[in-house]
C-alpha positions as CSV (number, residue, x, y, z in Angstrom):
1,X,-1.7,15.9,33.6
2,X,-3.3,13.1,35.6
3,X,-2.9,9.6,34.4
4,X,-5.7,7.6,32.8
5,X,-6.0,5.4,35.8
6,X,-6.6,8.4,38.1
7,X,-9.4,9.8,36.1
8,X,-12.9,9.5,37.4
9,X,-15.9,9.8,35.0
10,X,-19.4,8.4,34.9
11,X,-19.7,5.2,32.9
12,X,-19.8,5.7,29.2
13,X,-18.6,9.3,29.5
14,X,-14.8,9.1,29.2
15,X,-13.2,12.5,29.1
16,X,-12.4,13.1,25.5
17,X,-9.6,15.6,26.2
18,X,-7.7,13.2,28.4
19,X,-8.1,10.3,25.9
20,X,-6.8,12.6,23.1
21,X,-3.8,13.3,25.3
22,X,-3.3,9.5,25.8
23,X,-3.2,8.7,22.1
24,X,-0.8,11.6,21.6
25,X,-2.9,14.4,20.0
26,X,-2.2,16.8,22.8
27,X,1.4,15.8,22.8
28,X,1.9,17.6,19.6
29,X,5.5,18.5,18.6
30,X,6.3,20.2,15.4
31,X,8.3,17.9,13.3
32,X,10.8,20.5,12.3
33,X,12.9,19.8,9.2
34,X,15.4,22.0,7.5
35,X,15.2,22.8,3.8
36,X,17.6,20.1,2.9
37,X,15.8,17.4,4.8
38,X,12.5,18.5,3.4
39,X,13.8,18.4,-0.1
40,X,15.3,15.0,0.3
41,X,12.1,13.6,1.8
42,X,9.4,15.2,-0.4
43,X,10.9,16.7,-3.6
44,X,13.9,14.6,-4.5
45,X,12.0,11.5,-5.7
46,X,9.5,13.1,-8.1
47,X,12.3,15.3,-9.5
48,X,14.5,12.2,-10.1
49,X,11.7,10.2,-11.7
50,X,10.7,13.2,-13.8
51,X,14.3,13.6,-15.0
52,X,14.5,9.9,-15.8
53,X,11.3,10.1,-17.9
54,X,12.5,13.2,-19.7
55,X,15.9,11.6,-20.5
56,X,14.0,8.5,-21.8
57,X,11.8,10.7,-24.0
58,X,14.7,12.6,-25.4
59,X,16.6,9.3,-26.1
60,X,13.6,7.7,-27.9
61,X,13.0,10.8,-29.9
62,X,16.6,10.7,-31.1
63,X,16.2,7.1,-32.3
64,X,15.2,6.1,-35.8
65,X,12.3,3.8,-34.9
66,X,10.9,1.3,-37.4
67,X,7.2,0.6,-38.0
68,X,7.1,-2.1,-35.4
69,X,8.6,0.1,-32.7
70,X,6.3,3.0,-33.6
71,X,3.3,0.6,-33.2
72,X,4.4,-0.1,-29.6
73,X,5.8,3.2,-28.6
74,X,3.3,5.8,-29.9
75,X,1.8,8.2,-27.5
76,X,-1.6,6.6,-27.5
77,X,-0.2,3.1,-26.7
78,X,1.9,4.5,-23.8
79,X,-1.0,6.5,-22.3
80,X,-3.2,3.4,-22.5
81,X,-0.6,1.3,-20.8
82,X,-0.1,3.9,-18.1
83,X,-3.8,4.1,-17.5
84,X,-4.1,0.3,-17.3
85,X,-1.1,0.0,-15.0
86,X,-2.6,2.6,-12.6
87,X,-6.1,1.1,-12.8
88,X,-5.1,-2.4,-11.8
89,X,-2.6,-1.2,-9.1
90,X,-5.1,1.2,-7.4
91,X,-8.1,-1.2,-7.6
92,X,-6.1,-4.1,-6.1
93,X,-4.7,-1.8,-3.4
94,X,-8.2,-0.6,-2.5
95,X,-9.4,-4.2,-2.5
96,X,-6.6,-5.3,-0.2
97,X,-7.3,-2.4,2.2
98,X,-11.0,-3.1,2.3
99,X,-10.5,-6.7,3.1
100,X,-7.2,-7.0,5.1
101,X,-7.8,-4.1,7.6
102,X,-11.2,-5.3,8.9
103,X,-9.9,-8.9,9.0
104,X,-6.9,-7.7,11.0
105,X,-9.1,-6.0,13.4
106,X,-11.3,-9.0,13.8
107,X,-8.4,-11.4,14.3
108,X,-7.1,-9.3,17.3
109,X,-10.4,-9.6,19.1
110,X,-10.5,-12.2,21.9
111,X,-13.2,-14.3,20.3
112,X,-11.0,-14.9,17.2
113,X,-7.7,-16.0,18.9
114,X,-8.2,-19.6,17.9
115,X,-8.6,-18.9,14.2
116,X,-5.8,-16.4,14.0
117,X,-3.0,-18.9,13.1
118,X,-5.3,-20.5,10.4
119,X,-6.0,-17.1,8.8
120,X,-2.3,-16.1,8.9
121,X,-1.3,-19.4,7.4
122,X,-3.7,-18.9,4.5
123,X,-2.4,-15.4,4.0
124,X,1.2,-16.7,4.0
125,X,0.4,-19.0,1.2
126,X,-0.7,-16.1,-1.0
127,X,2.7,-14.4,-0.5
128,X,4.8,-17.5,-0.4
129,X,3.8,-18.5,-3.9
130,X,5.7,-16.6,-6.6
131,X,3.7,-13.7,-7.9
132,X,3.6,-14.9,-11.5
133,X,2.3,-18.3,-10.3
134,X,-0.5,-16.6,-8.4
135,X,-1.4,-14.6,-11.5
136,X,-1.4,-17.7,-13.8
137,X,-3.4,-19.9,-11.4
138,X,-6.1,-17.2,-10.9
139,X,-6.2,-16.6,-14.7
140,X,-6.5,-20.3,-15.7
141,X,-8.7,-21.5,-12.8
142,X,-11.0,-18.6,-12.0
143,X,-11.1,-15.8,-14.5
144,X,-10.2,-15.7,-18.2
145,X,-10.2,-11.9,-18.2
146,X,-6.6,-10.8,-17.9
147,X,-7.2,-7.5,-16.1
148,X,-9.6,-9.0,-13.6
149,X,-7.3,-11.9,-12.9
150,X,-4.4,-9.5,-12.4
151,X,-6.4,-7.5,-9.9
152,X,-7.4,-10.6,-7.9
153,X,-3.8,-12.1,-8.2
154,X,-2.3,-8.8,-6.9
155,X,-4.8,-8.7,-4.0
156,X,-3.9,-12.2,-2.9
157,X,-0.1,-11.5,-3.2
158,X,-0.2,-8.2,-1.3
159,X,-2.8,-9.2,1.3
160,X,-0.3,-10.4,4.0
161,X,1.6,-7.1,4.6
162,X,-1.6,-5.1,5.3
163,X,-3.1,-7.9,7.4
164,X,0.1,-8.2,9.5
165,X,0.4,-4.4,9.8
166,X,-3.2,-4.2,11.2
167,X,-2.7,-7.0,13.6
168,X,0.8,-6.0,14.9
169,X,-0.3,-2.3,15.2
170,X,-3.3,-3.2,17.3
171,X,-1.5,-5.8,19.4
172,X,1.3,-3.4,20.4
173,X,-1.2,-1.0,22.1
174,X,-0.5,-0.9,25.8
175,X,-2.9,-3.4,27.6
176,X,-2.9,-1.2,30.7
177,X,-4.2,1.7,28.7
178,X,-7.1,-0.4,27.4
179,X,-7.8,-1.6,31.0
180,X,-7.8,2.0,32.2
181,X,-10.3,3.0,29.4
182,X,-12.6,0.1,30.4
183,X,-12.4,1.3,34.0
184,X,-13.6,4.7,32.8
185,X,-16.7,3.1,31.3
186,X,-15.7,3.1,27.6
187,X,-17.3,0.5,25.4
188,X,-15.2,-1.9,23.3
189,X,-16.2,-0.1,20.1
190,X,-15.1,3.2,21.5
191,X,-11.8,1.9,22.8
192,X,-11.1,0.6,19.3
193,X,-12.0,3.9,17.6
194,X,-10.4,6.3,20.1
195,X,-7.4,4.4,21.4
196,X,-6.5,1.2,19.5
197,X,-6.8,2.4,15.9
198,X,-5.1,5.8,16.4
199,X,-2.2,4.2,18.2
200,X,-1.8,1.5,15.5
201,X,-1.7,4.0,12.6
202,X,2.1,4.2,12.3
203,X,2.6,0.4,11.9
204,X,-0.6,0.0,9.8
205,X,0.5,2.7,7.4
206,X,3.8,0.9,6.9
207,X,1.9,-2.2,5.8
208,X,-0.2,-0.1,3.5
209,X,2.8,1.5,1.9
210,X,4.4,-1.9,1.4
211,X,1.3,-3.2,-0.3
212,X,1.0,-0.1,-2.6
213,X,4.6,-0.5,-3.8
214,X,4.2,-4.3,-4.2
215,X,1.0,-3.7,-6.2
216,X,2.6,-1.2,-8.6
217,X,5.7,-3.3,-9.0
218,X,3.9,-6.6,-9.6
219,X,1.4,-5.0,-12.0
220,X,4.1,-5.5,-14.6
221,X,3.3,-9.2,-14.5
222,X,-0.3,-8.5,-15.7
223,X,1.2,-8.3,-19.2
224,X,1.9,-12.1,-19.1
225,X,-1.9,-12.8,-18.9
226,X,-3.1,-10.1,-21.2
227,X,-3.8,-7.7,-18.4
228,X,-2.2,-4.7,-20.0
229,X,0.0,-2.1,-18.3
230,X,3.7,-1.6,-18.8
231,X,4.2,-5.3,-18.8
232,X,2.5,-5.5,-22.2
233,X,5.1,-3.1,-23.6
234,X,7.9,-5.2,-22.1
235,X,6.5,-8.4,-23.6
236,X,6.0,-6.9,-27.0
237,X,9.6,-5.6,-26.8
238,X,11.0,-9.0,-26.1
239,X,8.7,-10.6,-28.7
240,X,9.8,-8.2,-31.4
241,X,13.4,-8.1,-30.2
242,X,13.3,-4.3,-29.9
243,X,15.5,-2.9,-27.1
244,X,13.8,0.5,-27.3
245,X,10.4,-1.0,-26.2
246,X,12.1,-3.1,-23.5
247,X,13.8,0.1,-22.2
248,X,10.6,2.2,-22.2
249,X,8.6,-0.5,-20.4
250,X,11.3,-1.0,-17.8
251,X,11.9,2.7,-17.0
252,X,8.2,3.5,-16.8
253,X,7.4,0.6,-14.6
254,X,10.3,1.3,-12.3
255,X,9.5,5.0,-12.2
256,X,5.9,4.3,-11.2
257,X,7.0,2.0,-8.4
258,X,9.3,4.7,-7.0
259,X,6.5,7.3,-7.2
260,X,4.2,4.8,-5.3
261,X,6.8,4.6,-2.5
262,X,7.0,8.4,-2.5
263,X,3.2,8.7,-2.2
264,X,3.2,6.1,0.6
265,X,5.8,8.0,2.5
266,X,3.8,11.2,2.3
267,X,0.7,9.4,3.4
268,X,2.6,8.1,6.4
269,X,3.5,11.7,7.4
270,X,0.1,13.2,6.7
271,X,-2.1,10.4,8.4
272,X,0.1,9.7,11.4
273,X,-1.5,11.1,14.5
274,X,0.6,14.0,15.9
275,X,2.8,13.0,18.8
276,X,3.1,9.4,17.8
């Protein structure tokens, strides 16, 4: 296969087949995994979490719960807490992705080099402050709605990993490859779409996975500002001094965080361009 520098094409008509080969799509190699490796990577985590949830259910069913515990641990309350936990986690993750990735792309452009340190410094503040502090400040200063304040607070706290992932992923693309693409007549936008973004996907997905796990984990803190979720069960358990409620809130929150990491791992495998 000829190198990108040796290719000759009319301006604006870069050979798509060769560009695909450059970013690795024609360099496909089947990622063979034995049954044991496949099980460990894709099936072990949901089975483990499912077993933990089942054990928790059987344990709680075997307890003689009083009226206060039944008010916190009934099926309706747990389903509502799970729905709230997922809602604030997913909404904050989508908000982070919709803001951090475009900003990361913009900050790697030559015209934005001067403001990059400022933007990173602001993003560092969001993650440098303790998560609970971010939640409380957003709640007291900006929004008095606990769920909305939780979503905004989680977005601020998890913004940096995705922003850095986008920037590092784009900056590690070989500059010679970009120069070769320009020599073939490709526009800046096409270079971004066909070369830079595909080659930055592995690092970018790592940042997305980190943000997803952070969001699902820190969603527990929403309970401290009346945002709902499993944190509300935990707080009620501490307030009522009922260990059963504390146990249920802790196990459910931890299990959801593990499942979020599992989903992120699968997304990395599915969305990663073949050959990279």
